[in-house]
C-alpha positions as CSV (number, residue, x, y, z in Angstrom):
1,M,0.0,0.0,0.0
2,S,1.4,3.4,-1.0
3,K,1.7,6.2,1.5
4,D,-1.1,8.2,-0.3
5,E,-3.4,5.2,0.2
6,Y,-2.5,4.6,3.9
7,K,-5.2,3.7,6.4
8,S,-4.5,3.7,10.1
9,S,-4.0,0.4,11.8
10,L,-5.7,-1.1,14.9
11,R,-2.3,-0.5,16.6
12,E,-2.9,3.2,16.1
13,K,-6.7,3.3,16.6
14,I,-6.6,1.8,20.1
15,P,-4.1,4.4,21.5
16,Y,-6.1,7.2,19.9
17,S,-9.1,5.8,21.7
18,M,-7.1,5.6,24.9
19,Y,-6.2,9.2,24.6
20,A,-9.9,10.1,24.3
21,F,-10.6,7.9,27.3
22,G,-7.9,9.6,29.5
23,Q,-9.1,13.0,28.4
24,G,-12.7,12.0,28.9
25,I,-12.4,10.9,32.5
26,I,-10.8,14.2,33.3
27,Y,-13.4,16.1,31.4
28,T,-16.3,14.2,33.0
29,L,-14.9,14.7,36.5
30,V,-14.6,18.5,35.9
31,S,-17.7,19.1,33.8
32,Q,-20.1,17.1,35.9
33,F,-18.7,17.3,39.4
34,L,-16.6,20.5,39.8
35,M,-19.6,22.8,40.4
36,F,-21.0,20.3,42.8
37,Y,-17.6,20.2,44.6
38,Y,-17.5,24.0,44.8
39,T,-21.1,24.4,46.1
40,D,-21.5,21.3,48.3
41,Y,-17.9,20.6,49.5
42,V,-16.0,23.9,49.3
43,F,-19.2,25.9,50.1
44,L,-18.6,28.7,47.6
45,P,-21.5,31.0,47.0
46,E,-23.4,30.2,43.7
47,L,-22.7,33.6,42.2
48,V,-19.0,33.2,42.9
49,V,-19.0,29.8,41.2
50,S,-20.8,31.4,38.3
51,A,-18.2,34.1,37.9
52,I,-15.3,31.6,38.2
53,M,-16.8,29.2,35.6
54,F,-18.0,31.8,33.1
55,G,-14.9,34.0,33.3
56,G,-12.5,31.1,33.1
57,K,-14.3,29.5,30.2
58,I,-14.6,32.7,28.1
59,W,-11.0,33.6,28.7
60,D,-10.0,30.0,27.8
61,G,-12.1,30.2,24.7
62,V,-10.1,33.2,23.6
63,N,-6.9,31.2,24.4
64,D,-8.2,28.3,22.2
65,T,-8.6,30.6,19.3
66,L,-5.1,32.1,19.8
67,F,-3.7,28.6,20.2
68,G,-5.4,27.5,16.9
69,L,-3.7,30.4,15.1
70,M,-0.4,29.4,16.7
71,M,-0.9,25.8,15.8
72,D,-1.5,26.6,12.1
73,K,1.7,28.7,12.0
74,I,4.3,26.7,14.1
75,R,6.2,23.8,12.7
76,F,8.4,21.7,15.1
77,K,11.9,20.7,14.1
78,S,10.7,17.1,14.2
79,G,8.3,17.9,11.4
80,K,5.3,16.9,13.5
81,R,2.4,19.2,13.9
82,F,0.1,17.8,16.6
83,I,1.7,14.9,18.6
84,P,4.1,17.2,20.5
85,Y,1.1,19.0,22.0
86,L,-0.6,15.7,22.9
87,R,2.5,14.5,24.6
88,L,2.7,17.7,26.7
89,S,-1.0,17.7,27.5
90,A,-0.8,14.1,28.9
91,V,1.5,15.4,31.6
92,V,0.0,18.8,32.5
93,I,-3.7,18.0,32.5
94,P,-3.5,15.4,35.3
95,I,-1.3,17.7,37.4
96,S,-3.7,20.6,37.0
97,T,-6.6,18.4,37.8
98,V,-5.1,17.3,41.2
99,L,-4.6,21.0,42.1
100,L,-8.2,21.8,41.0
101,F,-9.7,19.5,43.7
102,S,-7.3,20.6,46.5
103,V,-8.9,23.8,47.8
104,E,-11.6,22.5,50.2
105,N,-9.4,22.5,53.3
106,I,-8.3,26.1,53.0
107,E,-9.8,27.9,56.1
108,S,-10.3,31.4,54.8
109,M,-13.2,31.9,52.3
110,G,-11.2,34.6,50.5
111,L,-8.2,32.3,50.1
112,R,-10.5,29.5,49.0
113,I,-12.0,31.7,46.3
114,T,-8.6,32.8,45.1
115,A,-7.3,29.3,45.0
116,A,-10.4,28.1,43.1
117,I,-9.9,30.9,40.5
118,L,-6.1,30.2,40.0
119,T,-6.4,26.4,39.8
120,Y,-9.4,26.6,37.5
121,V,-7.6,29.0,35.1
122,F,-4.5,26.9,35.2
123,W,-6.5,23.7,34.4
124,D,-8.3,25.4,31.5
125,L,-4.9,26.6,30.0
126,C,-3.6,23.0,30.2
127,Y,-6.7,21.6,28.7
128,T,-6.5,24.1,25.8
129,I,-3.5,22.3,24.3
130,S,-5.3,18.9,24.0
131,D,-8.5,19.4,22.1
132,A,-7.5,20.9,18.8
133,P,-4.5,18.6,18.2
134,M,-6.4,15.5,19.1
135,L,-9.2,16.3,16.7
136,A,-6.8,17.4,13.9
137,L,-4.5,14.3,14.3
138,P,-6.6,12.0,12.0
139,T,-6.1,14.5,9.1
140,V,-2.4,13.7,9.1
141,M,-2.6,10.0,10.1
142,T,-4.7,8.8,7.1
143,T,-5.8,10.0,3.7
144,S,-9.2,8.3,3.7
145,V,-12.3,10.3,4.8
146,K,-14.0,7.0,5.8
147,D,-10.9,6.0,7.8
148,R,-11.0,9.3,9.6
149,S,-14.6,8.6,10.6
150,T,-13.4,5.2,11.9
151,L,-10.8,6.9,14.0
152,M,-13.5,9.2,15.3
153,T,-15.6,6.2,16.1
154,F,-12.7,4.8,18.2
155,C,-12.3,8.3,19.8
156,G,-16.0,8.2,20.6
157,I,-15.8,4.8,22.1
158,G,-13.0,6.0,24.4
159,G,-15.0,9.1,25.4
160,A,-18.2,7.1,26.0
161,M,-16.4,4.5,28.1
162,A,-14.8,7.4,30.1
163,M,-18.2,9.0,30.7
164,A,-19.8,5.8,31.7
165,L,-17.1,4.5,34.0
166,S,-16.6,8.0,35.5
167,A,-20.3,8.4,36.2
168,I,-20.3,5.0,38.0
169,G,-16.9,5.3,39.7
170,I,-16.5,8.9,40.7
171,P,-19.5,9.2,43.0
172,M,-18.4,6.0,44.8
173,I,-14.9,7.3,45.3
174,F,-15.7,10.8,46.4
175,K,-18.4,9.7,48.8
176,S,-15.9,7.4,50.6
177,K,-12.5,9.1,50.0
178,G,-13.2,12.7,49.2
179,F,-12.6,14.7,46.0
180,F,-8.8,15.1,46.4
181,V,-8.2,11.3,46.4
182,T,-10.7,11.1,43.5
183,G,-8.6,13.7,41.6
184,L,-5.4,11.7,42.2
185,I,-6.9,8.4,41.0
186,V,-8.5,9.9,37.9
187,S,-5.4,11.8,37.0
188,A,-3.1,8.7,37.3
189,V,-5.4,6.7,35.1
190,S,-5.6,9.6,32.7
191,F,-1.9,10.0,32.3
192,I,-1.4,6.3,31.6
193,S,-4.1,6.4,28.9
194,M,-3.2,9.6,27.2
195,I,0.6,9.1,26.9
196,M,0.1,6.1,24.6
197,V,-0.9,8.3,21.6
198,S,2.5,9.9,21.4
199,V,4.1,6.4,21.3
200,F,2.0,4.6,18.7
201,C,0.3,7.1,16.5
202,K,2.2,8.6,13.5
203,E,1.8,11.7,11.4
204,R,2.3,10.7,7.7
205,F,0.2,12.8,5.4
206,Y,0.3,16.6,4.9
207,S,-1.9,18.1,2.2
208,K,-0.3,19.3,-1.0
209,V,-2.1,22.5,-0.3
210,E,0.2,24.2,2.2
211,N,-1.0,26.7,4.7
212,N,1.0,29.7,3.5
213,Q,-1.4,32.2,4.8
214,S,-0.3,34.3,7.8
215,A,-2.2,33.3,10.9
216,T,-4.1,36.5,11.8
217,L,-7.6,36.9,13.2
218,K,-8.6,39.0,10.2
219,E,-7.5,36.2,7.7
220,T,-9.1,33.6,9.9
221,W,-12.4,35.4,9.8
222,A,-12.1,35.7,6.0
223,Y,-11.5,31.9,5.9
224,L,-14.5,31.2,8.0
225,K,-16.7,33.4,5.8
226,T,-15.8,31.3,2.8
227,N,-16.4,28.0,4.7
228,H,-20.2,28.2,4.9
229,Y,-20.8,24.7,6.2
230,L,-18.3,25.0,9.0
231,L,-20.1,28.1,10.1
232,M,-23.5,26.4,10.0
233,F,-22.3,23.5,12.0
234,Y,-20.6,25.6,14.6
235,C,-23.6,27.9,14.8
236,Y,-25.8,24.9,15.6
237,R,-23.5,23.8,18.3
238,L,-23.3,27.3,19.8
239,V,-27.0,28.0,19.8
240,S,-28.0,24.5,21.0
241,G,-25.3,24.5,23.7
242,I,-25.7,27.9,25.4
243,V,-29.4,27.1,26.1
244,S,-28.5,24.4,28.6
245,A,-27.5,23.8,32.2
246,S,-25.0,21.4,33.9
247,M,-27.4,20.1,36.5
248,L,-27.4,16.3,36.2
249,V,-25.7,15.6,39.6
250,Y,-28.0,18.2,41.3
251,M,-31.0,16.5,39.7
252,A,-29.8,13.1,40.8
253,K,-29.3,14.3,44.4
254,W,-32.3,16.5,44.9
255,C,-35.0,15.1,42.5
256,L,-34.1,11.4,42.5
257,G,-32.7,11.3,46.1
258,D,-29.1,10.1,45.4
259,E,-26.2,11.8,43.6
260,G,-25.0,8.2,42.8
261,A,-28.0,7.9,40.4
262,T,-25.7,9.3,37.7
263,G,-23.9,6.0,38.0
264,T,-27.2,4.1,37.7
265,I,-28.0,6.0,34.5
266,A,-24.6,5.0,33.1
267,I,-25.2,1.4,34.0
268,Y,-28.6,1.4,32.3
269,S,-27.1,3.1,29.2
270,M,-24.2,0.7,28.7
271,P,-26.1,-2.1,26.9
272,M,-27.6,0.5,24.5
273,I,-24.2,2.2,24.0
274,I,-22.5,-1.1,23.2
275,V,-25.1,-2.0,20.6
276,I,-24.8,1.5,19.0
277,Y,-21.0,1.1,18.8
278,L,-21.3,-2.3,17.3
279,L,-23.7,-1.0,14.7
280,S,-21.9,2.3,14.1
281,P,-19.6,1.1,11.3
282,F,-22.7,0.0,9.3
283,I,-24.6,3.2,10.2
284,L,-21.8,5.5,9.2
285,K,-21.3,3.6,5.9
286,K,-25.0,3.6,5.1
287,F,-25.9,7.2,6.1
288,D,-24.3,10.6,5.8
289,K,-22.9,12.0,9.0
290,I,-25.1,15.0,9.0
291,T,-28.3,12.8,8.6
292,I,-27.2,10.8,11.6
293,Y,-26.7,14.0,13.6
294,R,-30.1,15.4,12.7
295,V,-32.0,12.2,13.6
296,C,-30.3,11.8,16.9
297,T,-30.8,15.4,17.8
298,V,-34.6,15.3,17.1
299,L,-35.0,12.1,19.0
300,S,-33.1,13.5,22.0
301,A,-35.3,16.6,22.1
302,I,-38.4,14.4,22.1
303,M,-37.0,12.3,24.9
304,Y,-36.1,15.4,27.0
305,L,-39.7,16.7,26.6
306,V,-41.4,13.4,27.4
307,T,-39.2,12.9,30.5
308,Y,-40.0,16.4,31.8
309,L,-43.7,15.9,31.3
310,I,-43.8,12.6,33.2
311,G,-41.9,14.1,36.1
312,Y,-39.3,12.9,38.6
313,Q,-41.6,11.1,40.9
314,N,-41.4,8.1,38.5
315,K,-37.7,7.4,39.3
316,T,-37.4,4.2,37.3
317,F,-38.7,5.8,34.1
318,V,-36.4,8.8,34.6
319,L,-33.3,6.6,35.0
320,L,-34.2,4.7,31.8
321,A,-35.1,7.8,29.9
322,M,-31.8,9.5,30.8
323,A,-30.0,6.4,29.8
324,V,-31.7,6.5,26.4
325,I,-30.7,10.2,26.0
326,A,-27.1,9.3,26.9
327,A,-27.2,6.5,24.2
328,L,-28.6,8.9,21.6
329,A,-25.6,11.2,22.2
330,I,-23.1,8.5,21.1
331,L,-23.4,8.8,17.3
332,P,-23.4,12.7,17.3
333,G,-20.4,12.4,19.5
334,I,-18.6,10.3,17.0
335,V,-19.4,12.5,14.0
336,M,-19.0,15.8,15.8
337,G,-15.2,15.5,15.4
338,A,-15.5,14.2,11.8
339,I,-17.8,16.9,10.4
340,P,-15.2,19.7,10.9
341,Q,-12.6,17.4,9.2
342,D,-15.0,17.3,6.2
343,C,-15.3,21.1,6.4
344,I,-11.5,21.4,6.2
345,E,-11.6,19.4,2.9
346,Y,-14.4,21.6,1.6
347,G,-12.6,24.8,2.6
348,T,-9.3,23.6,1.0
349,F,-11.2,22.6,-2.2
350,K,-13.0,25.9,-2.4
351,S,-10.4,28.4,-1.4
352,G,-7.0,26.7,-1.5
353,I,-6.5,27.5,2.2
354,R,-6.1,24.8,4.8
355,K,-6.4,25.6,8.5
356,E,-6.7,22.6,10.7
357,G,-5.5,24.4,13.8
358,I,-8.1,27.2,13.8
359,T,-10.9,24.8,12.7
360,F,-10.5,22.6,15.8
361,A,-9.5,25.4,18.1
362,L,-12.8,27.1,17.2
363,Q,-14.6,23.8,18.0
364,S,-12.8,23.7,21.4
365,F,-13.7,27.4,21.9
366,I,-17.4,26.7,21.2
367,S,-17.2,23.8,23.7
368,K,-15.8,26.2,26.3
369,V,-18.5,28.8,25.6
370,I,-21.2,26.2,25.9
371,A,-19.7,24.9,29.2
372,A,-19.5,28.5,30.5
373,F,-23.2,29.2,29.8
374,A,-24.3,25.8,31.1
375,S,-22.4,26.4,34.3
376,V,-23.8,30.0,34.7
377,N,-27.3,28.9,33.9
378,A,-27.1,26.2,36.5
379,M,-25.7,28.5,39.2
380,L,-28.3,31.2,38.4
381,I,-31.1,28.7,38.7
382,L,-29.8,27.5,42.1
383,H,-29.2,31.1,43.3
384,F,-32.6,32.5,42.5
385,T,-34.5,29.5,43.9
386,D,-32.7,29.7,47.3
387,Y,-30.6,26.6,47.0
388,D,-29.0,25.5,50.2
389,P,-26.5,22.5,50.1
390,L,-26.8,22.1,53.9
391,L,-30.5,21.2,53.8
392,E,-31.7,17.6,53.9
393,A,-34.2,18.4,51.1
394,Q,-34.7,21.3,48.8
395,S,-38.0,23.2,48.5
396,E,-40.5,22.1,45.9
397,T,-39.7,25.3,44.0
398,T,-35.9,24.6,43.9
399,A,-36.4,20.9,43.0
400,S,-38.8,21.8,40.2
401,A,-36.4,24.4,38.9
402,I,-33.5,21.9,38.9
403,W,-35.7,19.4,37.0
404,A,-36.7,22.0,34.4
405,G,-33.1,23.1,34.0
406,T,-31.9,19.6,33.5
407,L,-34.4,18.7,30.8
408,L,-36.2,21.7,29.3
409,L,-33.2,23.9,28.7
410,P,-31.2,21.4,26.5
411,M,-34.4,20.5,24.6
412,T,-35.0,24.1,23.8
413,G,-31.5,24.6,22.6
414,M,-31.6,21.6,20.3
415,V,-34.9,22.8,18.7
416,L,-33.6,26.4,18.2
417,G,-30.4,25.1,16.6
418,L,-32.1,22.8,14.1
419,V,-32.3,25.6,11.5
420,F,-28.5,25.6,11.3
421,L,-28.2,21.8,11.3
422,F,-30.5,21.6,8.3
423,A,-28.6,24.3,6.4
424,Y,-25.5,22.0,6.4
425,K,-25.5,20.2,3.0
426,L,-22.1,18.4,2.7
427,K,-22.4,14.8,1.5
428,D,-19.8,12.2,2.6
429,R,-19.1,10.9,-0.9
430,D,-18.6,14.5,-2.2
431,V,-16.1,15.2,0.6
432,Q,-14.0,12.2,-0.4
433,L,-13.9,13.6,-3.9
434,M,-12.8,16.9,-2.5
435,S,-10.1,15.2,-0.4
436,D,-8.9,13.3,-3.5
437,A,-8.6,16.6,-5.4
438,N,-6.8,18.3,-2.5
439,K,-4.3,15.5,-2.5
440,G,-3.8,15.8,-6.3
441,K,-5.1,12.3,-7.1
442,I,-7.8,13.8,-9.4
443,T,-8.4,17.3,-10.7
444,K,-11.0,19.7,-9.3
445,E,-12.9,19.4,-12.6
446,E,-13.0,15.6,-12.3
447,A,-14.2,15.9,-8.7
448,R,-17.0,18.4,-9.6
449,S,-18.2,16.2,-12.4
450,Q,-18.8,13.3,-10.0
451,M,-20.4,15.2,-7.1
452,S,-24.1,14.9,-6.2
453,R,-24.5,18.7,-6.3
454,E,-22.7,21.9,-7.0
455,Y,-20.9,23.4,-4.0
456,K,-20.4,27.1,-4.2
């Protein structure tokens, strides 16, 4: 097999999946439990937690964009573009995570707040250098668009396993050992998992279209304006994400009566997730990625609404319904990383400009903005409904608000964002033709003559 026809091996796919697993258990710990740690263990006021999470995420989102510009410009002496960043992130992310969960024993409230701010900003800066390089790595590992989708499937498997095992294991550990020990254990597992990608994965392919454009914000915006489908997909993610709230653990504790219910949801979802992953190669081969994304999004919105209307008194149904929602997120999670890769090929084909770094840095930036709003929305709901973590039970008003925030907000965001999702028109087969033309295997004219539609 020639280099231009190279497809990644299982020996590379598994470490790539392991990196996603290591990154995923850290992200699950922080995204699902950090606010809970701040409010119920460190006893920080809700508005302070809001300010920390929102300010840190927005600033880190700016850093993501700047990092993407830098990544498109910098070339290491080794010739590698992405693996050096992944090697560094495997070390600094676990260290910063341990520090993040080490502030609860500080006696002074002022010092606790200061420590929370500093450790959170440090963690976000460390996490910045992991997302964009990980998502961009398949573009230089393999020349096949389908193989890149397979790599993203392995990535999704690693991420899903991380979410499931974390949801089960983290509550068990912190309830018996505390959050500091939890951070130590999760960080150790994360390091072992993440470091493997720098040993086994190789960068082989670089597009014949070189990125000779200077990496400036002005030229990046000009690039984005020409990449219509990248804008549509990111607009969907932004609109659907900012109308949400990170309240699952609060819902589990105060509506279902046990914060460990997040683990029960993960256990219930595992059989469905396994079946989806077993079927995913067939599904991805049979249907375009964007079709899969649309169908899963609509079904998830319906499930959110049905669950909300039935109410949290029916605990068994809620656990099963939330497990179904978790399973429905698997296929979108797989293709979410592959769709921007398709947009890179489209942008290269259309304009002759290739910017992997800024494309995936923007994806990371949007994820951070979404997380910021989800955190703030959650804290505002708790603040304005007089949430008190020291009570044995919350008032009916507070519990109902937590229930609505957990279910109605994400449903609303999905529905509002559908207009952008349906404006995305790229077909998988057409993207492969664009990729072939970008590599010089066929001419642009030959590619256009075989496409299902004209792309302007």
